[in-house]
C-alpha positions in Angstrom: -17.9 -2.0 -41.3 -20.6 -2.2 -43.9 -20.1 -1.6 -47.6 -20.9 1.9 -48.7 -23.7 2.6 -51.2 -22.5 5.1 -53.7 -24.7 6.9 -56.2 -22.8 7.9 -59.3 -23.7 9.5 -62.6 -25.5 6.5 -64.1 -25.2 3.7 -61.5 -25.7 3.1 -57.8 -23.1 0.6 -56.5 -21.4 -0.9 -53.5 -17.9 0.0 -52.3 -16.3 -2.3 -49.6 -14.7 -0.7 -46.6 -11.3 0.8 -47.4 -11.8 0.5 -51.2 -11.7 3.6 -53.5 -13.5 4.4 -56.7 -11.2 4.9 -59.7 -13.9 5.7 -62.3 -17.6 6.0 -62.4 -19.5 7.4 -65.4 -21.8 6.6 -68.3 -20.1 3.3 -69.3 -18.2 2.0 -66.3 -17.5 1.7 -62.6 -14.0 0.7 -61.5 -12.7 0.4 -57.9 -9.6 -0.9 -56.1 -8.8 -2.2 -52.7 -6.7 -0.2 -50.1 -3.6 -2.3 -50.6 -3.5 -2.0 -54.4 -3.8 -5.8 -54.7 -7.2 -6.1 -56.5 -9.6 -4.3 -58.8 -13.3 -4.7 -59.7 -14.8 -3.5 -62.9 -18.3 -3.1 -64.5 -18.5 -1.8 -68.0 -21.1 -2.0 -70.7 -22.1 -0.9 -74.2 -25.4 -1.0 -76.2 -26.0 -1.2 -79.9 -23.7 -4.0 -81.2 -24.7 -5.8 -84.3 -26.7 -9.1 -83.8 -24.4 -12.1 -83.6 -21.4 -10.2 -82.1 -19.6 -12.8 -79.8 -19.8 -12.1 -76.1 -16.3 -13.4 -75.5 -14.9 -11.1 -78.2 -16.4 -8.2 -76.3 -14.8 -9.4 -73.0 -11.5 -9.9 -74.8 -11.5 -6.4 -76.2 -12.2 -4.8 -72.8 -9.8 -6.9 -70.7 -6.9 -6.8 -73.1 -6.7 -3.0 -72.8 -4.2 -3.8 -70.0 -2.1 -6.1 -72.1 -2.3 -9.6 -73.6 -4.9 -11.7 -71.8 -5.4 -15.5 -71.7 -8.9 -17.0 -71.3 -9.8 -20.3 -69.8 -12.7 -22.5 -70.9 -16.0 -20.5 -70.9 -19.0 -21.7 -69.0 -22.6 -20.6 -68.4 -22.9 -17.7 -66.0 -25.5 -15.8 -64.0 -26.5 -12.6 -65.9 -27.0 -9.3 -64.2 -30.5 -7.9 -63.8 -32.5 -7.4 -67.1 -30.1 -9.4 -69.2 -31.0 -12.8 -70.7 -27.8 -14.9 -70.6 -24.2 -14.8 -69.5 -20.8 -16.5 -69.9 -18.2 -16.9 -67.2 -14.5 -17.1 -68.0 -11.3 -17.3 -66.0 -8.6 -15.0 -67.3 -5.0 -14.1 -66.6 -2.5 -11.5 -67.7 0.8 -10.0 -66.8 1.5 -6.3 -66.3 5.1 -5.2 -66.1 6.1 -8.7 -64.8 3.2 -8.9 -62.2 1.0 -11.9 -62.9 -2.7 -11.3 -62.3 -5.7 -13.5 -62.4 -9.5 -13.0 -62.3 -13.0 -14.1 -63.3 -15.1 -12.2 -65.8 -18.8 -12.5 -66.6 -20.3 -11.2 -69.9 -24.0 -10.6 -69.7 -25.9 -10.0 -73.0 -29.4 -9.3 -74.3 -31.0 -9.0 -77.7 -32.8 -5.8 -78.6 -34.3 -4.2 -81.7 -31.8 -5.2 -84.3 -28.9 -5.0 -81.8 -27.2 -6.8 -78.8 -26.2 -5.2 -75.6 -23.2 -6.3 -73.3 -22.2 -5.8 -69.7 -18.9 -7.1 -68.5 -18.2 -7.6 -64.8 -14.8 -8.6 -63.7 -12.7 -9.0 -60.6 -8.9 -9.5 -60.7 -6.0 -9.5 -58.3 -2.3 -10.1 -58.2 -1.9 -13.9 -58.4 -0.3 -14.3 -55.0 -3.3 -12.6 -53.3 -6.0 -14.1 -55.4 -7.0 -16.9 -52.9 -8.2 -14.2 -50.4 -10.4 -12.5 -53.1 -11.6 -15.5 -55.3 -14.7 -16.3 -53.3 -16.3 -12.8 -53.3 -14.5 -10.4 -55.7 -16.2 -11.6 -59.0 -19.6 -10.8 -57.4 -18.7 -7.3 -56.2 -19.0 -5.5 -59.6 -22.4 -7.1 -60.1 -23.8 -5.2 -57.1 -25.2 -2.2 -59.0 -28.4 -0.5 -60.1 -28.9 1.6 -63.2 -30.3 5.0 -62.3 -30.0 6.9 -65.6 -31.3 6.1 -69.0 -27.9 7.1 -70.6 -26.2 4.1 -69.0 -24.0 2.2 -71.5 -25.2 4.5 -74.3 -28.7 3.1 -74.2 -30.4 6.5 -74.5 -28.6 7.3 -77.7 -29.3 3.9 -79.2 -33.0 4.3 -78.3 -33.1 7.6 -80.1 -31.6 5.9 -83.1 -34.2 3.2 -83.1 -36.9 5.9 -82.9 -35.6 7.2 -86.2 -36.6 3.8 -87.8 -40.2 4.8 -87.5 -39.7 7.8 -89.8 -40.8 7.5 -93.4 -38.2 5.7 -95.4 -37.4 8.6 -97.7 -36.8 10.9 -94.8 -34.8 8.3 -92.9 -32.3 7.7 -95.7 -31.4 11.4 -95.8 -31.5 12.2 -92.1 -30.3 9.1 -90.3 -27.1 8.7 -92.3 -25.4 11.8 -90.9 -27.1 11.5 -87.5 -26.0 7.8 -87.0 -22.4 8.6 -88.0 -22.2 11.4 -85.5 -23.8 9.3 -82.7 -21.6 6.3 -83.3 -18.5 8.5 -83.3 -19.6 10.1 -80.0 -20.2 6.6 -78.4 -16.9 5.4 -79.7 -15.0 8.4 -78.3 -16.7 8.0 -74.9 -15.9 4.3 -74.9 -12.3 4.9 -75.8 -11.9 7.6 -73.2 -13.4 5.3 -70.5 -11.0 2.4 -71.6 -8.0 4.8 -71.4 -8.9 6.0 -67.9 -9.4 2.4 -66.7 -6.2 1.2 -68.3 -4.1 3.9 -66.6 -5.8 3.4 -63.2 -5.4 -0.4 -63.2 -1.8 -0.1 -64.5 -0.7 2.1 -61.6 -2.5 -0.1 -59.0 -1.1 -3.5 -60.2 2.4 -2.3 -61.0 3.0 0.0 -58.1 4.0 2.9 -60.3 2.9 6.6 -60.8 3.6 9.4 -63.2 5.8 12.2 -61.8 5.9 15.7 -63.4 9.0 17.7 -64.1 8.7 20.8 -61.8 10.8 22.8 -64.3 8.4 22.1 -67.1 11.3 21.1 -69.4 10.7 17.4 -69.7 7.7 15.1 -70.0 6.3 13.2 -67.0 8.1 10.0 -66.1 6.7 6.8 -64.6 8.5 5.9 -61.3 8.1 3.3 -58.6 5.8 4.2 -55.6 8.3 2.6 -53.2 10.5 5.7 -52.4 9.0 8.3 -50.2 10.2 11.3 -52.3 11.8 12.1 -55.6 13.9 15.3 -56.4 15.2 16.5 -59.8 17.4 19.2 -61.2 16.9 21.2 -64.4 19.4 18.9 -66.1 17.0 16.0 -65.7 18.9 14.1 -63.0 16.5 12.3 -60.5 17.3 11.1 -57.0 15.1 9.3 -54.5 14.9 8.5 -50.9 12.8 6.5 -48.4 13.1 9.4 -46.0 10.2 11.9 -46.6 12.4 14.7 -45.2 15.2 14.0 -47.7 16.5 17.2 -49.3 19.5 17.1 -51.7 20.0 20.9 -51.9 23.3 22.2 -50.6 24.8 25.8 -50.6 26.9 24.8 -53.5 24.2 23.0 -55.4 20.7 24.4 -54.6 19.0 23.9 -58.0 16.8 21.0 -57.0 13.0 20.7 -56.8 10.7 18.0 -55.4 8.7 16.1 -57.9 4.9 15.6 -57.6 3.3 12.2 -58.2 0.6 11.6 -60.8 1.8 14.4 -62.9 
């Protein structure tokens, strides 16, 4: 089967057969394989101060899943329309599951700013040999189809303000820039949170389950059992049999729990 070409909000990208898209939006595209063994991620942001270290950007993005260890950086092949890139091997552990991957940080200089795009492929360490030759290249297979990608449109608007007369700019740009930066930061943080939750569930084999009684907060449970049931006292029982039902004539107050609650 051929990879599928998917057109999202801001990017057109490839999805291998059997893979699924976890996130696609203004700042990122994240996808995972069918066996929950590997993930591929592309994320970017525009408008950093000149001199901001590329590896610092990579560290901030990748460590959203937990402490990350970098290997020795080396020159990399940048994505289209970027000037340079750095490759780095990385590893981390999520709930006892060791994971390894390769990341590339592409960067370019702009008008008083620097832009970054991080592409990364990672897998559980025991499965990495079957992904190592092609997975790091998967997230690089994309095209930008909207000017808002990575927040570039907002930054371009900010640069346009620099052409306004200095007296007007001092008064107008201060408030406008603060609001824009907060908006970009909020969107970036929301993207990181969705990506962290999606990757955590894939690499750890766990999901959130809601309390059908609405009395207790969701709990994170293993995906291994076929079914979970709970009673209003908070007791939870599981079974590998999808037809399992703990209700009896003497104890009927049980409800089945729904995953990803």
